[in-house]
C-alpha positions in Angstrom: -62.0 -1.5 -10.4 -61.8 -3.9 -13.3 -59.5 -7.2 -12.8 -58.4 -9.8 -15.6 -58.3 -13.1 -15.0 -55.5 -15.4 -14.2 -55.9 -17.2 -17.5 -55.6 -13.7 -19.4 -52.3 -13.2 -17.6 -50.7 -16.6 -18.1 -51.9 -16.1 -21.7 -50.3 -12.7 -22.0 -46.8 -13.8 -20.4 -47.5 -16.8 -23.1 -47.6 -14.1 -26.0 -44.6 -12.3 -24.6 -42.1 -15.3 -23.4 -40.9 -15.9 -26.8 -39.8 -12.3 -27.4 -38.3 -12.4 -24.0 -36.3 -15.4 -24.5 -35.4 -13.8 -27.6 -33.5 -10.8 -26.0 -32.1 -12.7 -23.9 -30.6 -15.0 -26.1 -29.2 -12.0 -28.9 -28.1 -8.9 -26.8 -28.6 -5.4 -28.5 -25.8 -5.7 -31.6 -25.2 -2.4 -30.8 -23.4 -3.2 -27.4 -19.8 -1.9 -27.3 -17.5 -4.6 -27.9 -13.9 -4.6 -25.6 -10.7 -5.0 -27.8 -7.5 -6.0 -27.1 -4.1 -6.0 -29.0 -0.7 -5.2 -28.7 2.0 -3.5 -30.5 6.2 -3.3 -30.1 7.6 -0.6 -28.3 11.4 -0.4 -27.3 11.5 -4.0 -28.8 9.0 -5.3 -26.3 5.3 -5.8 -26.4 2.9 -3.3 -25.3 -0.8 -4.1 -24.4 -3.2 -1.7 -26.4 -6.8 -2.2 -24.8 -10.0 -0.3 -26.2 -12.5 -0.7 -23.6 -16.1 1.2 -23.5 -16.9 3.1 -20.5 -20.2 2.1 -18.5 -22.9 4.3 -18.8 -21.3 6.4 -21.4 -20.8 6.6 -25.2 -17.0 7.3 -24.6 -14.3 4.8 -24.8 -11.3 4.5 -22.7 -7.5 3.5 -24.7 -4.9 1.8 -22.4 -1.5 1.7 -23.5 0.3 -0.7 -21.6 4.7 -0.7 -20.1 6.5 1.6 -20.9 3.6 4.1 -22.0 1.4 3.5 -18.8 -1.5 5.9 -20.0 -5.1 5.9 -21.2 -6.4 8.1 -23.9 -10.6 8.9 -23.6 -12.2 9.6 -27.1 -16.1 9.9 -27.6 -17.7 9.1 -31.1 -18.5 11.4 -33.9 -21.7 11.1 -35.7 -21.3 7.8 -37.7 -21.9 4.4 -35.9 -21.2 2.5 -39.3 -17.6 0.9 -40.0 -15.2 2.0 -40.0 -15.5 3.9 -36.4 -14.6 6.9 -35.8 -13.8 8.7 -31.9 -12.7 12.0 -31.0 -10.2 11.6 -28.3 -11.2 14.3 -25.8 -8.7 13.9 -22.7 -5.5 12.0 -21.6 -4.6 10.9 -18.0 -0.8 12.4 -18.4 2.2 11.3 -20.1 4.5 12.2 -22.7 3.2 9.3 -25.0 -0.5 9.9 -24.4 -0.2 13.7 -24.4 1.2 13.8 -27.7 -2.4 12.7 -29.2 -4.5 15.2 -27.8 -6.1 16.7 -29.8 -6.3 13.8 -32.3 -9.1 11.2 -33.9 -9.3 7.3 -33.5 -11.0 5.2 -36.2 -11.2 1.4 -35.6 -12.0 -0.5 -38.8 -13.9 -3.1 -37.8 -14.5 -4.6 -41.5 -10.7 -4.8 -41.8 -9.0 -8.5 -40.7 -7.7 -8.3 -38.4 -9.2 -5.0 -37.0 -7.2 -2.1 -37.1 -7.2 0.7 -34.6 -5.5 3.8 -36.3 -4.5 6.9 -34.2 -3.7 10.5 -35.7 -2.8 13.6 -34.6 -1.8 16.0 -37.2 1.3 14.4 -39.4 1.9 11.4 -36.6 0.1 8.3 -36.6 0.3 4.7 -35.4 -1.7 1.8 -36.5 -2.7 -1.3 -33.9 -3.9 -5.1 -35.2 -6.5 -5.8 -32.5 -9.3 -8.2 -32.0 -12.3 -8.5 -29.8 -11.2 -9.9 -26.1 -11.6 -13.6 -25.5 -10.9 -14.3 -29.7 -7.4 -13.6 -30.4 -5.3 -16.0 -32.4 -3.0 -18.3 -29.9 -0.1 -16.8 -31.5 -1.1 -13.4 -30.0 -2.6 -14.6 -26.0 -1.4 -16.1 -23.3 -0.1 -19.6 -24.0 -2.6 -22.0 -22.1 0.3 -24.4 -20.6 1.8 -21.2 -18.4 -1.6 -20.4 -16.5 -1.1 -21.8 -13.1 0.9 -21.0 -9.8 4.6 -21.8 -10.1 7.5 -22.0 -7.8 11.5 -21.9 -6.9 13.9 -20.4 -4.3 16.2 -17.9 -5.2 19.2 -16.8 -2.9 19.2 -13.5 -1.4 22.3 -11.3 -1.6 23.0 -12.6 2.0 22.9 -16.3 1.1 19.5 -17.0 2.6 16.7 -18.8 0.8 13.8 -16.9 -0.1 10.5 -18.7 -1.6 9.2 -16.9 -4.6 6.1 -18.0 -6.6 4.6 -16.7 -10.2 1.0 -16.9 -10.7 0.0 -16.8 -14.6 -3.6 -15.9 -15.2 -5.5 -14.1 -18.5 -5.8 -14.3 -21.9 -5.4 -11.2 -23.3 -2.9 -8.1 -23.8 -3.3 -6.2 -20.9 -5.2 -9.0 -18.7 -4.2 -8.0 -14.9 -4.4 -10.4 -11.9 -0.9 -12.2 -12.4 2.0 -12.0 -9.7 5.0 -12.4 -8.4 5.3 -13.0 -4.6 8.7 -13.3 -2.5 8.3 -15.1 1.0 9.9 -14.0 4.1 12.8 -12.3 4.4 10.9 -9.8 2.0 7.7 -10.5 1.9 6.7 -8.6 -0.7 3.9 -8.6 -3.6 4.1 -7.3 -7.2 0.9 -7.2 -9.5 1.6 -8.4 -13.2 -0.3 -7.4 -16.6 0.3 -9.5 -19.2 1.7 -7.6 -22.2 1.8 -9.4 -24.9 4.4 -12.6 -26.7 7.4 -12.2 -28.5 10.1 -14.8 -29.6 11.6 -15.3 -26.2 8.2 -15.7 -24.5 5.2 -14.0 -22.9 5.8 -10.6 -21.4 4.7 -9.0 -18.2 4.4 -5.7 -16.9 5.5 -5.5 -13.2 3.1 -3.2 -11.7 3.5 -1.3 -8.0 2.6 -3.9 -5.1 2.5 -3.6 -1.4 5.8 -2.3 -0.6 9.6 -3.4 0.3 12.9 -2.2 -1.2 13.1 -5.6 -3.3 9.7 -5.7 -4.9 10.2 -1.8 -5.3 13.2 -2.1 -7.8 11.5 -4.5 -9.6 8.5 -2.0 -10.8 8.9 -0.8 -14.0 10.5 -3.8 -15.5 9.3 -7.0 -17.0 9.2 -10.5 -16.2 9.5 -12.9 -19.5 8.4 -16.1 -19.3 8.9 -19.1 -21.2 8.1 -23.0 -21.3 10.8 -25.2 -20.2 10.0 -28.7 -20.6 7.1 -29.2 -17.7 8.0 -26.0 -16.0 8.7 -22.2 -16.6 11.6 -20.2 -17.3 11.2 -16.8 -15.7 13.8 -13.9 -16.3 13.9 -9.9 -15.5 14.3 -7.6 -18.2 16.2 -5.4 -17.8 18.3 -7.9 -15.9 19.0 -6.8 -12.1 20.8 -9.9 -10.9 17.9 -11.7 -10.0 17.0 -14.9 -11.9 19.9 -14.0 -14.1 20.3 -15.6 -16.7 16.8 -17.4 -15.7 15.2 -18.8 -13.0 13.8 -22.3 -13.5 10.2 -22.6 -11.7 8.1 -25.9 -11.4 4.6 -26.0 -10.7 2.9 -26.3 -7.4 1.0 -29.2 -6.6 -1.5 -27.1 -4.6 
């Protein structure tokens, strides 16, 4: 049985160490990039995310409220810009179903990057950016991030504590929430949909139940900086926070 002296093994490690360091510092340039953007639907911003699927060459295109659907697509034979994908499936819903069959083109050489979705004579173009690289006008204002609190009055006159937690950066980011304390005791996840002239728009998603929270699902929270606090309104209006609630930053 042959053996290698310790000095030889260390010599091999020394030889390959620079290559290993370079591989870690410079990931494979072909690694798929997630993209984010927003377009306007019914005069409101609506998020669009193109997300590569782990362990697969397919991508998923997720559309925000009010579309709430996803497309699956597989790349064609070209890896050069523009990237082209064949739409292979839909999660359902009228909006996504209309693009099957269809073709997606991602023009990464354009500025801004453009997503073109086409099926027959129907087409739509959405500007995108690499997640984390969007302009300040396209992403969530960092001054809005944090936990904000106020007290609203229930229909029976009782005071109810309300808290809004805002996180994330790009359209399609989740993790934000709207929480009501007792006696409502319910929580609603929020998804950042994009910015408009009247503020940052968040889609209200299904939460942990409760009549009050259930009535907010499918609506939007519109958030605007107001002095040292924020102003929040619900769209379409339902009587809560009308014309708007003022929230202060939580101290802890």
